[in-house]
C-alpha positions as CSV (number, residue, x, y, z in Angstrom):
1,M,14.8,10.2,-49.8
2,G,12.7,13.4,-48.1
3,R,10.3,12.4,-50.2
4,L,10.2,8.6,-49.2
5,D,9.8,9.9,-45.3
6,E,7.2,12.2,-45.7
7,L,5.5,9.7,-47.4
8,R,6.0,6.8,-44.9
9,R,4.7,10.4,-41.9
10,F,1.7,10.6,-44.0
11,R,0.1,7.1,-44.5
12,L,1.2,6.5,-40.6
13,L,-0.5,10.3,-39.7
14,Q,-3.6,8.7,-42.3
15,W,-3.4,5.0,-40.4
16,L,-4.0,6.7,-37.3
17,R,-6.9,8.7,-37.9
18,E,-8.2,6.3,-39.6
19,E,-7.8,3.5,-36.2
20,R,-9.9,6.3,-33.8
21,Q,-12.7,3.3,-33.5
22,S,-9.9,1.4,-32.8
23,R,-10.6,0.0,-29.0
24,R,-6.6,-1.3,-28.7
25,L,-5.3,1.8,-29.5
26,I,-7.5,3.9,-27.1
27,L,-6.5,1.0,-24.7
28,F,-2.9,1.4,-25.7
29,I,-3.3,5.2,-25.2
30,V,-5.0,5.0,-21.8
31,F,-1.9,2.4,-20.9
32,V,1.1,5.3,-21.3
33,A,-0.9,7.7,-19.7
34,L,-1.1,5.2,-16.8
35,L,2.8,4.8,-17.4
36,L,3.9,8.3,-17.7
37,D,1.8,9.4,-14.4
38,N,2.7,7.0,-11.9
39,M,6.6,7.1,-13.5
40,L,6.2,10.5,-11.9
41,L,4.7,8.9,-9.1
42,T,7.1,6.9,-7.6
43,V,10.4,8.1,-9.6
44,V,11.0,11.0,-6.4
45,V,10.2,7.9,-4.2
46,P,14.0,7.2,-3.7
47,I,15.4,11.0,-4.6
48,I,12.9,13.5,-2.6
49,P,14.1,11.8,1.0
50,S,17.9,11.5,0.0
51,Y,17.3,15.6,-1.6
52,L,15.2,17.0,1.4
53,Y,17.9,15.5,4.0
54,N,20.8,17.1,2.2
55,L,19.1,20.0,1.7
56,D,18.6,20.3,6.0
57,E,21.8,18.7,6.1
58,S,23.8,21.4,4.5
59,A,21.4,24.2,5.5
60,D,22.2,23.3,8.9
61,V,26.0,23.5,8.7
62,A,25.7,26.9,6.9
63,L,24.1,28.1,9.8
64,K,26.4,26.9,12.3
65,N,29.3,28.2,10.3
66,D,28.1,32.0,9.8
67,S,27.2,31.6,13.9
68,Q,30.9,30.4,14.2
69,S,32.3,33.0,11.1
70,G,32.3,36.3,13.5
71,Q,34.9,33.6,16.4
72,S,37.2,32.5,13.3
73,A,40.8,33.4,12.7
74,P,41.6,34.7,9.3
75,G,42.4,31.6,7.3
76,S,40.6,29.4,9.3
77,F,39.1,26.1,7.3
78,H,34.9,26.7,6.7
79,S,32.9,23.2,6.2
80,I,30.6,23.2,2.9
81,V,28.2,20.6,2.2
82,S,28.1,19.7,-1.3
83,L,24.4,17.9,-2.8
84,Y,26.3,16.0,-5.0
85,D,27.8,14.0,-3.0
86,N,26.7,14.2,0.1
87,S,30.6,14.8,1.7
88,V,32.2,17.7,3.9
89,R,34.6,20.0,2.4
90,L,36.9,22.2,3.9
91,S,38.2,25.5,2.6
92,G,40.8,28.5,4.0
93,A,42.0,31.2,2.6
94,N,45.5,30.2,2.1
95,S,44.4,26.3,1.4
96,T,43.1,24.0,-1.7
97,V,39.6,22.3,-1.1
98,R,40.2,18.6,0.1
99,S,37.6,15.9,1.5
100,V,37.4,15.0,5.1
101,E,35.6,11.7,6.2
102,R,31.8,12.2,7.7
103,V,31.2,12.9,11.5
104,P,30.2,8.5,12.5
105,P,26.8,7.8,12.8
106,T,24.7,7.8,15.0
107,A,24.1,4.9,17.9
108,A,20.8,4.4,15.9
109,A,22.8,2.8,13.4
110,P,23.4,-1.4,13.0
111,A,26.7,-2.0,14.7
112,G,27.8,-3.6,11.2
113,L,27.3,-0.6,9.8
114,Q,29.3,1.5,11.9
115,N,32.2,3.3,9.6
116,S,30.0,3.2,6.8
117,S,30.0,6.8,4.3
118,D,26.2,5.8,3.5
119,C,25.4,6.2,7.5
120,P,23.0,9.1,7.8
121,H,25.0,11.3,10.7
122,S,22.2,12.5,11.8
123,S,19.5,10.8,13.5
124,S,17.3,13.6,14.5
125,T,16.7,15.1,11.3
126,L,16.8,12.0,10.0
127,V,13.7,11.0,11.6
128,N,12.4,14.6,11.4
129,E,12.4,14.2,7.7
130,N,9.6,11.5,8.1
131,V,6.8,14.0,8.7
132,K,8.3,16.6,5.3
133,V,8.2,13.7,3.0
134,G,4.6,12.7,4.0
135,M,3.4,15.3,3.5
136,L,5.2,16.1,0.2
137,F,4.6,13.1,-1.0
138,A,0.6,13.0,0.4
139,S,0.0,16.2,-1.9
140,K,-0.4,14.9,-4.8
141,A,-3.1,12.4,-3.5
142,T,-5.0,14.6,-2.0
143,V,-5.1,17.1,-4.5
144,Q,-6.4,14.6,-6.8
145,L,-8.9,13.7,-3.7
146,L,-10.5,17.3,-4.0
147,T,-10.2,17.3,-8.3
148,N,-11.9,14.2,-8.7
149,P,-15.3,15.0,-7.7
150,F,-15.6,17.8,-10.7
151,I,-13.3,15.9,-13.5
152,G,-16.3,12.8,-13.2
153,P,-20.0,15.2,-13.6
154,L,-17.3,16.9,-16.6
155,T,-16.0,13.9,-18.4
156,N,-20.2,13.2,-18.9
157,R,-21.2,17.1,-20.3
158,I,-17.7,17.0,-22.2
159,G,-16.3,13.8,-23.1
160,Y,-13.5,12.2,-21.9
161,Q,-10.7,12.9,-25.2
162,M,-10.6,17.0,-23.4
163,P,-10.1,15.9,-19.9
164,I,-7.0,13.4,-20.8
165,F,-5.3,15.6,-23.1
166,V,-5.9,18.4,-20.5
167,G,-4.1,16.3,-18.3
168,F,-1.3,15.5,-20.0
169,C,-0.6,19.3,-19.9
170,I,-0.5,19.7,-16.4
171,M,2.0,16.1,-16.4
172,F,4.8,17.6,-18.8
173,L,4.5,20.9,-16.6
174,S,4.9,18.9,-13.1
175,T,7.3,16.8,-14.9
176,I,9.7,20.1,-15.6
177,M,8.9,21.7,-11.9
178,F,10.6,18.8,-10.3
179,A,13.4,19.1,-12.4
180,F,14.5,22.6,-12.0
181,S,12.8,23.1,-8.1
182,S,15.5,23.1,-5.6
183,S,13.4,24.4,-2.8
184,Y,11.0,22.1,-0.5
185,A,8.4,25.0,-1.5
186,L,8.6,24.7,-5.6
187,L,8.6,20.7,-5.2
188,F,5.6,20.8,-3.3
189,V,3.5,22.6,-5.7
190,A,5.1,20.3,-8.6
191,R,3.7,17.3,-6.8
192,S,0.9,19.4,-5.6
193,L,0.1,20.0,-9.2
194,Q,0.3,16.6,-10.9
195,G,-2.6,15.5,-8.0
196,V,-4.5,17.6,-11.2
197,G,-3.2,16.0,-14.1
198,S,-3.5,12.8,-12.3
199,S,-7.0,13.0,-12.0
200,C,-8.0,13.6,-15.6
201,S,-5.7,11.4,-17.0
202,S,-7.0,8.4,-14.3
203,V,-11.1,9.9,-14.9
204,A,-10.7,9.7,-17.9
205,G,-9.3,6.9,-18.9
206,M,-10.9,4.9,-17.4
207,G,-14.1,6.4,-17.8
208,M,-13.1,5.8,-22.0
209,L,-12.2,2.1,-21.2
210,A,-15.3,1.2,-19.0
211,S,-17.8,3.1,-22.4
212,V,-16.0,1.0,-25.3
213,Y,-15.6,-1.9,-23.6
214,T,-18.7,-2.7,-23.0
215,D,-18.9,-6.4,-22.2
216,D,-18.4,-7.4,-18.4
217,E,-16.1,-10.3,-19.4
218,E,-14.2,-7.5,-21.8
219,R,-14.0,-4.7,-19.7
220,G,-12.3,-6.4,-17.1
221,H,-9.6,-7.7,-19.4
222,A,-9.0,-4.4,-20.6
223,I,-8.5,-2.4,-17.3
224,G,-6.3,-5.7,-15.9
225,I,-4.2,-4.6,-19.2
226,A,-4.3,-0.6,-18.7
227,L,-3.4,-1.4,-14.8
228,G,-0.8,-3.1,-16.1
229,G,0.5,0.3,-17.7
230,L,-0.2,1.4,-13.5
231,A,1.8,-1.2,-12.5
232,M,5.0,-1.0,-15.3
233,G,5.5,3.0,-14.1
234,V,5.2,1.9,-10.3
235,L,7.7,-0.8,-10.8
236,V,10.4,0.9,-13.3
237,G,9.8,4.6,-11.5
238,P,11.6,4.1,-8.0
239,P,15.1,1.7,-9.6
240,F,15.3,4.8,-12.5
241,G,14.3,6.8,-10.3
242,S,17.6,5.9,-8.1
243,V,19.9,4.3,-10.1
244,M,19.3,8.2,-12.2
245,Y,19.8,10.1,-9.3
246,E,22.8,8.4,-8.3
247,F,25.4,8.3,-11.4
248,V,23.7,11.0,-13.3
249,G,21.8,13.6,-10.7
250,K,18.5,14.7,-9.9
251,T,17.0,16.6,-13.0
252,A,17.7,13.6,-15.4
253,P,15.1,11.3,-14.7
254,F,12.0,13.7,-14.6
255,L,13.7,15.5,-18.1
256,I,13.9,11.6,-19.5
257,L,10.0,11.3,-18.4
258,A,8.8,15.1,-19.7
259,F,10.3,13.4,-23.5
260,L,8.0,10.3,-22.9
261,A,5.2,12.8,-22.5
262,L,5.4,14.5,-24.8
263,F,5.0,10.8,-27.2
264,D,2.3,10.5,-25.4
265,G,0.4,13.9,-26.3
266,A,1.0,13.6,-29.8
267,L,-0.7,10.6,-29.6
268,Q,-3.7,12.0,-28.6
269,L,-3.6,14.7,-30.0
270,V,-3.7,12.7,-33.3
271,V,-5.9,9.7,-32.5
272,L,-8.1,11.5,-29.8
273,Q,-8.8,14.8,-31.7
274,P,-9.0,15.8,-27.7
275,T,-10.4,19.6,-29.6
276,K,-14.0,18.0,-30.2
277,V,-16.2,17.8,-27.8
278,E,-18.6,14.6,-27.3
279,P,-21.0,14.6,-24.3
280,E,-22.5,11.1,-23.5
281,S,-26.1,10.6,-25.6
282,Q,-27.7,9.9,-21.7
283,K,-27.4,11.7,-18.0
284,G,-25.3,9.8,-15.2
285,T,-26.3,9.3,-12.1
286,P,-25.5,12.1,-9.8
287,L,-21.8,11.2,-8.4
288,F,-23.6,11.7,-4.6
289,T,-25.9,8.8,-5.6
290,L,-23.4,6.6,-6.5
291,M,-21.5,7.4,-2.9
292,K,-24.0,6.5,-0.9
293,D,-24.6,2.9,-2.6
294,P,-23.3,0.8,-0.2
295,Y,-21.7,-1.3,-2.5
296,I,-19.9,0.9,-4.6
297,L,-18.3,2.3,-0.9
298,I,-17.1,-1.4,0.0
299,A,-15.3,-1.6,-3.2
300,A,-14.0,1.4,-2.7
301,G,-12.5,0.9,0.5
302,A,-11.3,-1.9,-0.5
303,I,-8.7,0.2,-3.3
304,C,-8.5,2.4,-0.6
305,F,-7.2,0.2,2.4
306,G,-5.1,-1.9,0.3
307,N,-3.3,0.6,-1.3
308,M,-2.6,2.5,1.8
309,A,-0.8,-0.1,2.7
310,I,2.1,0.6,0.1
311,A,1.6,4.5,0.0
312,M,2.3,4.8,4.3
313,M,5.6,2.1,3.3
314,E,6.3,4.8,0.2
315,P,8.0,8.1,3.1
316,T,9.0,5.9,5.8
317,L,10.6,2.9,4.0
318,P,13.5,4.6,2.3
319,I,13.4,6.2,5.9
320,W,14.0,3.8,8.0
321,M,16.5,1.5,5.3
322,M,18.9,4.7,5.7
323,E,18.1,4.5,9.3
324,T,18.6,0.7,10.2
325,M,20.4,-0.1,7.3
326,C,22.4,2.2,5.9
327,A,21.4,2.5,3.0
328,R,22.8,3.5,-0.6
329,K,20.6,5.6,-2.4
330,W,20.5,3.1,-5.5
331,Q,18.6,0.5,-2.6
332,L,16.3,2.7,-1.8
333,G,14.2,2.5,-5.0
334,V,15.4,-1.0,-5.8
335,A,13.8,-2.1,-2.1
336,F,10.7,-1.2,-3.9
337,L,11.2,-3.9,-7.1
338,P,9.9,-7.0,-5.8
339,A,6.3,-4.7,-4.7
340,S,5.8,-3.4,-8.5
341,V,7.3,-6.4,-10.8
342,S,4.4,-8.5,-8.2
343,Y,1.8,-6.0,-8.6
344,L,2.3,-6.2,-12.5
345,I,2.0,-9.9,-12.5
346,G,-0.9,-9.9,-10.1
347,T,-3.1,-7.6,-12.5
348,Y,-2.5,-9.0,-15.3
349,I,-2.7,-12.5,-14.0
350,F,-6.1,-11.1,-12.3
351,G,-7.1,-9.1,-14.8
352,S,-9.4,-12.2,-16.6
353,L,-9.1,-14.7,-13.7
354,A,-10.8,-12.5,-10.9
355,H,-13.3,-12.1,-13.7
356,R,-14.1,-16.0,-13.3
357,M,-13.2,-17.2,-9.4
358,G,-15.2,-14.3,-8.4
359,R,-13.8,-10.8,-7.7
360,W,-14.5,-11.0,-4.2
361,L,-13.5,-13.3,-3.6
362,C,-9.6,-12.3,-5.0
363,A,-9.9,-9.2,-3.5
364,L,-11.0,-10.3,0.0
365,V,-8.1,-13.0,-0.6
366,G,-5.9,-10.0,-1.6
367,M,-6.4,-7.8,2.0
368,V,-5.5,-10.9,3.1
369,V,-2.5,-11.3,2.1
370,V,-1.7,-7.6,2.2
371,G,-2.1,-7.5,5.5
372,I,0.4,-9.9,6.3
373,S,2.8,-9.0,4.4
374,V,3.1,-5.5,5.4
375,I,3.5,-6.7,8.7
376,C,6.2,-8.8,8.4
377,V,8.4,-6.5,6.3
378,P,10.0,-4.2,9.6
379,F,11.5,-7.7,10.2
380,A,14.2,-7.5,7.6
381,S,17.5,-7.2,8.3
382,N,18.6,-5.9,5.2
383,I,17.5,-5.2,2.1
384,Y,17.5,-8.7,0.7
385,G,15.1,-9.0,3.6
386,L,12.4,-7.2,1.9
387,I,12.0,-9.4,-1.3
388,L,9.6,-11.3,0.2
389,P,7.7,-9.3,2.4
390,N,7.4,-6.4,-0.4
391,F,6.3,-9.1,-3.8
392,G,2.9,-10.2,-1.1
393,V,2.0,-6.3,-0.7
394,G,2.7,-5.9,-4.0
395,F,0.8,-9.2,-5.4
396,A,-2.0,-8.9,-3.2
397,I,-2.9,-5.1,-3.9
398,G,-2.5,-5.9,-7.4
399,M,-5.1,-8.8,-7.1
400,V,-7.4,-6.3,-5.6
401,D,-7.1,-3.2,-8.5
402,S,-8.2,-6.1,-11.2
403,S,-10.7,-7.0,-8.9
404,M,-12.2,-3.7,-7.9
405,M,-12.1,-1.5,-10.5
406,P,-14.6,-3.7,-12.9
407,I,-16.5,-4.1,-10.8
408,M,-17.4,-0.3,-10.5
409,G,-18.7,-0.6,-13.9
410,Y,-20.6,-3.9,-13.4
411,L,-22.6,-1.8,-10.5
412,V,-23.3,0.9,-12.6
413,D,-24.8,-1.3,-15.8
414,L,-26.5,-3.5,-12.8
415,R,-27.8,-0.8,-10.2
416,H,-27.8,2.8,-12.6
417,V,-26.9,4.7,-15.1
418,S,-24.4,3.4,-17.7
419,V,-22.3,6.1,-17.5
420,Y,-19.0,5.9,-16.5
421,G,-17.4,9.2,-15.4
422,S,-18.8,9.5,-11.9
423,V,-18.1,6.0,-10.7
424,Y,-14.6,6.4,-11.6
425,A,-13.7,9.5,-10.4
426,I,-15.1,7.8,-6.4
427,A,-12.6,4.7,-7.6
428,D,-9.6,7.8,-8.3
429,V,-11.1,9.5,-4.8
430,A,-10.4,5.7,-3.1
431,F,-7.4,5.8,-4.6
432,C,-5.9,9.0,-3.7
433,M,-7.5,8.3,0.0
434,G,-4.5,5.6,0.3
435,F,-2.2,8.0,-0.9
436,A,-3.4,11.0,1.2
437,L,-4.0,10.1,4.1
438,G,-1.3,7.3,4.0
439,P,2.4,9.0,3.2
440,S,0.8,12.3,5.5
441,I,-0.5,9.7,8.5
442,G,1.9,7.2,8.2
443,G,5.3,9.8,8.8
444,S,3.5,11.1,11.5
445,I,2.9,7.1,13.8
446,A,6.9,6.1,11.8
447,E,8.2,9.7,13.5
448,S,5.9,9.2,17.3
449,I,5.7,5.1,18.0
450,G,8.7,3.7,14.9
451,F,8.2,2.6,11.3
452,P,7.6,-1.1,12.8
453,W,3.9,-0.6,14.8
454,L,2.9,1.6,11.3
455,M,3.2,-1.4,9.8
456,T,1.4,-3.5,11.9
457,I,-2.2,-1.2,12.5
458,I,-2.1,-0.8,8.4
459,G,-2.1,-4.6,8.5
460,I,-4.7,-5.4,11.5
461,V,-6.9,-2.4,9.5
462,D,-6.9,-4.8,6.2
463,V,-7.6,-7.6,7.8
464,L,-10.2,-6.6,9.5
465,F,-11.4,-5.0,6.2
466,S,-11.1,-8.0,4.2
467,P,-14.8,-10.1,5.7
468,L,-16.6,-7.0,3.7
469,C,-16.1,-7.8,0.6
470,I,-18.3,-10.9,0.8
471,F,-21.1,-8.3,0.3
472,L,-19.8,-8.2,-3.4
473,R,-20.7,-11.8,-4.2
474,N,-24.3,-11.5,-5.4
475,P,-24.9,-7.6,-5.4
476,P,-28.6,-6.3,-5.9
477,G,-30.0,-4.3,-9.1
478,Q,-33.0,-2.8,-9.8
479,E,-35.5,-5.3,-11.3
480,E,-35.5,-3.5,-14.9
481,K,-31.4,-2.7,-15.3
482,I,-30.9,-6.7,-14.0
483,V,-33.4,-7.6,-16.9
484,R,-31.9,-5.7,-19.5
485,F,-28.3,-6.3,-18.6
486,S,-28.9,-10.2,-18.7
487,A,-30.8,-10.1,-21.7
488,H,-27.7,-8.5,-22.9
489,C,-25.3,-10.4,-21.7
490,F,-27.5,-13.6,-23.6
491,K,-27.4,-11.7,-26.9
492,S,-23.7,-11.1,-26.7
493,S,-22.9,-14.5,-25.5
494,L,-24.9,-15.5,-29.0
495,T,-23.8,-12.9,-31.7
496,G,-19.9,-11.8,-30.3
497,K,-18.7,-9.8,-28.2
498,E,-20.6,-6.4,-28.9
499,S,-18.3,-2.8,-28.3
500,R,-19.6,1.0,-28.3
501,P,-16.4,2.9,-29.8
502,I,-16.5,6.2,-29.3
503,S,-18.1,8.5,-32.1
504,S,-16.0,11.0,-34.4
């Protein structure tokens, strides 16, 4: 049996090496990398607000106990806050530990939920969490935003294999830090470190797909599948995190993600061989030249403002639910499930359909639907009322992403040199700006004027931006590029789909 197992392993490794040229295997690797990245991105959404709230509450109670300890008689009771079940316990020198009921919730909670043990008992502390949670969530996107301009040109010089593997290594370290961090500062560092890993994985992954899928329609379909990995990460992350946090603990979901990341790293090591440096055969258009292209900026803006809607909801919706619905921990993550499912459906459907109906129209409709859906979110009075608006948000963002990501590669083919690292760095910058500005600004706005006004503002912004997508209907190209690109498309239609595999 031992020799048979060794023979099977040898054949598997041999098959993986032989399939290095396979575009499907490369697509699978990028799919898994985006899946894990976005699972780590969203698994913290239901965990962090509740965890930080418990930390702050325990610190406040401990401070009160210290101030009263000098006035307490020997053998008096002292309160202790448990971070595991969020209950307050009493202990004394001559007594056994026993549980006491929570302090009654504040008047901010709905009247029908006043006696619920899930209601937070400090409304002021809960409102203050908006800014802290928002800054923590935004740190990842901010660091990624600063890193992307360096990763894009770097992939043009050394290829895509090494950056995507470095991204895996950094992501693994960040996941382990999340698992064992017990303070706001360490969680902030872990979240920021994830930004560097995400930048390497997403820019290199998208650039790699654009380089091996040279046909525009095939590229759109492949990027739609890769975005399906992103969608599955967003889909699985919040409910997975909330259920594991509720019934197992904070550490468990991150350790499971770390184990899955090891699988992806091993696959990359065997298939991509990241120790090799494989620069692009031609010099790409400079990053700043691409950033001056108005059509690329419009596509990037659609990605930014479309994703900013869900980015603003991530830190503020759980807190609003805790305040108005007395939601349990598992409900904080499950509330995002409709958006995640619909995003997966949207990216799958419009990965191919957007090419036929017109990517500009797909993005325009998606931006309008995002705006209307987020405006409807605050009208929900319970978790069931969130299903329809959140489904609309996710589906519409799927429309925008699955149409704008391929059009980035198309614009480079049409108007610039067909080297894709820098343009997908811009796309990732746009994505990160949404997830950097969204939580940080959203947390402050929600604290100042409330969650409903926050949703109204971002909804109006998305609707007002949507008409700009009309300019992407028929973007002009360089005359020489148009002739060559048209000839390439005509040749592909006659001889079959053409591809440019990664050189070994």
